[in-house]
N, C-alpha and C positions, 0 to 999 in steps of 0.2 A: 587336338580338341575337335570333337564332332559338332559342327555348328548345327546340323540337322536336329540333334537332340536338344539344342538350345532354342529351337523354334525357327530355324532357317527353312521355311517351307517354300512351295512353288511361287507364292506371291513375292517373297523376299528375293528369290533368285531372279524372278522376272524383272523386278525393279532394279536389280543390280546389273543386268545385261549390258547396258550402255557403258557402265564404268569398267566392267570386265574387259571390254574391247579396248579400253585405254590403259590396260595393264595394272589396274588397281586391284586390291584384295578386299574381300568381304570380311567384316569384323563386327563384333557386338561390344558395346560399352559396358564394362564391368564396374568401373569406378570413375567418377568425374570430380576433379578438384579444380574448380575454376576453368583454366584453359589447359589442364593436363589430364590425360586419360590413361586408364589401363584397359586394354582391349583383348577380347578373345578372338583369335583367328584360327584357321585350320592348322597353321604351323605352331600354335601355342600362344602364350601371352605376349603382347606387344605394348610398349609405351607409345602414347600418341599425343599430338598437339594439333590444334586447328590450323588449317591453311588461312592465309590472309584473305583470300578470295571468299572463304566460307563466312568469315566475319562480315564481309561486305554484302554478301547475298542474303544473310539472315535478317528477317524482319525485326526481330528483337532477341533479347538474351534467351528467352524460352525456346527459340527455334534452334539454338545451338545444341550440340550433343549432350544428352543426359543419360543416366543409367538406364539400360534396356534398349537404347537406340541401336539400330543397324546402320552402319556407316560404310562408305567407300574410302579406303585409305591407300596411300602410296608408301611403300617401304623405302626408307632413305638410309638405313643403316642396320646393324645387328639389333634386332628386336626394337627398332625405332620406326615410327610411321608418322605421316602427316595426314590428318583427316581432311579429305577433299569435299565430301558431301554427306548429308544425312538422308537416308532413304525415308520415303513417306511412312509416317507412323500409323499403325493400326489403331492405337489408343494412346491416350496420354492423361495421366493424373496430374491435375494442376490446382493450385490455390492462388489467391490474390497475394501478391508480393507484400510482405510486411512493410509498413510505412504508409505514407500519404498518397503516393502515386498509384494510379489505376493500372498497374502492370501485373502480368501473370507470371507465375513461377512454376516451371515444369518440375515435377517431382520424380517421375519415372515414366518410361514409355514402353509401348508394345506389351502391355500387361493383359493376360487372359482372365485373371481372377484376382481379387484382392481380399485378404484376410483383415478384417477390421478388429483389432485386438483391444479388448476392454478387460481391466483387472477387476476381479470380484473382491477387492479389498477397498482401500480408500479411493480408488480411481473410478469406480462405477458411476457413470453419469449418462443418463438417457438423452439429455439435451446435446451433449457432445457427440453421442452416437448418431443422432439425427443429422448433425452437421456433416459427419463423415459419410453417411449414406447419401446426402445430397451431392457431395463432391463425386462420389462413385457414380451416381446417376448421370451427372454432367459428363463424366469421362466415358460413359458407355461400358464400363467394366463391371461385371456382376460381382456383388460382394458376398462374403460369408462372415457372419458375426461370430467371433471367437471369444468366449468368456473364459479367461484364464484365471488361475489361482482359486479354483473351486474348493480346494482344501481349506482355504481361509475364510470361506463363507458358510454361515450357519444354515442357509436355505438357498442353495445354488439353483434348485428347480424353480423357486419363486422368481429369482432374478432372471432366469432364462425366459420365463413367461413374460416378464416385463419387457425384456429386450425383443422378444418375438412380436409383441404388440406394436412396436415401432418399426420393426424390420420388414413388415409385410410378408411377401412370399419368399424372401431371402432366408437361407438356412441360418440357424443359430445353434452353436455347439458350445457346451460347457465342459471344461477339462482342467486338469492340473498338469502343466508341462513338466513338473519336477517328479511326478510319480512314474513308476515303471509302466510303460504302455500308455501313458496319459495322452500322448499326441496321436495315438492310433486312429481316432476319428478323422484326422486331417488327411491321411493318406488317400482317402477316397476322392479327394479333390485334386490330387497331383497326377502328373502323367508326362511321358516323354514329349518334348516340344512345348509344353505348357509353362508359362511364366506366371508365378504367383508373387504378388507384393504384399508385405506386411506393413500395416499402418496403425498407428495408435500413439497415445501420449507416452511420455517418458516413464520407464519403469514398469510397464504392463507385462513384460516378459517376452517381447518380440525376439530378442537375441537368443533367449533360452529355447524358444520354440524352433528357431532356425537351426541352432546347434543340434537339437534332437533329431530334426528331419535330415540334417546332413550327416549325422552319425559321428560327430566330433566337436571339439571346442574351437570352432573357427572364429566365433565372435565373442567379445568380452561381455560378461554379465556382472551385475552388481546386486548386493543384498538390499532389502528394503530398509527404510529409515524406521527406527523404533518409535519416533515421536508421533508420526501420523500413519505409519504402515504403507507409505507410498514408496515405489521403487526408485532407485537412483538412475540418472541418465548415464548410459554407458556407450551407446552407439553414437559416433560422431560424424558419420558420413553414410551416404547411400552406397550399397554394394550389391552386385548380382553374383550369386554363387551357384554353380551347377549342382544339381541333385545326382546322387549316385545312380539312380535308375532312369535318369533322363529328365529334362525339364530344368527349371531354374527358380530360385527364390531371390527376391529383392528385399533386403533388410533396410529400414529407414530410421533415422533418428526420431526421437519423440518430438512432436511439434508443439512448441510453447504457444504459438499463435497460429490459429487455423482460420484465416479470413476467407470468406466465400468467393470463389470464382465460378459462378454458376448462374444460369438464367432461371426465370420463373417456372419454366417447364420442368426443370429438375426438382425444384422445391415441391411442385404439385405432385410429381411422381412419388416422392417420399411420403407426402401427406395426402394420399389419394382419397382416404375416407372423408377428410374435411372438404376436399374439392367436390366429391360426390354430393355431400350435404349442401354445399353452397349452390349447386345447380338446382336444388329443390326449393330455394327461397322464392317468396312471392314476387320480389322485384329483381330484375336482372342486374341492377346496379347496387344491390344490397351491400351495406358496409358492415353488416353483422354486428351492429351496435344497438340501435334503438328501433329499427324498422319492424313493423308487424309482419308476421308470417315468415320470420327468419328461421330456417331449419337448423342453422349452426347454433344459435342461441337456445333453441329448443333442445338440441342434443346436449349442450352444456348444462342445461337446467336439470336434466334427468341423469347426468353422469355418463352418457354414452361417449362423450369426448371429455378428457380431463382438461382443466384450465391450464395446466403446465404445457400440455401438448399444443393447445390452441395458441398460447402466448409464444411458444417456440416457432410455430408456423408463421405467425405474424412477424416475428423478428427476422426470420430467414427470408421471408417474402420481401420485407422491406429492404434487406441487404441486396437481394437479387435484383430488385427494381432499380436501386441506386447504381448497382454495377452496370446494368443494361443502359441506363441513362448516361452514365459517364463514358461507357464504351461507345455509344452512339455519338456523343459529343466529340470524342477523340477522333472517330472516323470522319466526322464532318470537318473537323479542323485539319486533318491530314489531306482530305480532298481539296479544301480551300488552299492549302499550301501548294499542292501539286498544280492546281489551276493557275495560281499566281506564277509558278515557274514556267508553265506552258505559255502564258500571256507574255511574259518577259522574253521568252525565246522567240515568239512571233514578232514582237516589236524589234528585237535585234535583227531578225532576218529581213523584215521589210526596210529597216533603216539601212542595212548593208546593200539592198537592191537599189535604193535611191542613190 
């Protein structure tokens, strides 16, 4: 396995130098099942599991190895390894962990580009696309909007224009993965050493696109349901697969729940035209509701901004602000806990001196 073709550049090797001196090997996580991993190493595929010290050092579950991570591992048997450390991530796509706790869930790491897959059948949803674009902005990974199943849409060009209106300067590509040569437009975004992740809801054709790019049937695919035209969920785990010409793809399961793990800045980046309008309001603290001289309300009145997009912005902005507030509260609580530990240690020390 040529790790350089999978993205092991000078930055990765520099970060690994300390571990190389300890006799560890460099590897990349291809599959992660809780605490069991499949790794790509120079010698080939290796099964791995985390060292106990790695659990102890990790700040939370999201800091543990995920698909796409570069890790330092110790060989302990034939094709068996213990993962001792996770190298610093260049990027990480995260969402809020499903449930009530304000925890992050890492989806994939060290991504250079993300294909946001939307189906031009019953799946097409601009509001969901805006949510994906916000998460991409938070991760710092540039997105490409891929509109699949163009053969099932009566006016794919119109849908592409709608998607482009919310995608900003990010590319939008409409295609049909099932047609001969249908995925050809995506090859321009691939390259040796580049890692591309595919994200989207269930049944939009992610695995079909991956199989076409890999040149084989490596991932399971499913037919659409006749009742509503939506695809069936077939991918059950995240997996990194090397591309024949170099680089790698990461296929991911469809996300039934896509809760935001992003700050206000990422939301503003996706809705930059609304942010620009808000800066033109007469009052700096304008709520864009009843104030005179509101540029946002004026744009809504003439149709320059659609009501749906404005409501989507307000919703995502509210989620981002709640996330930031909860995250700040958790940080404050953790600092308070650590301060209590320090004070107890001081009291024990002074008591022992007396």
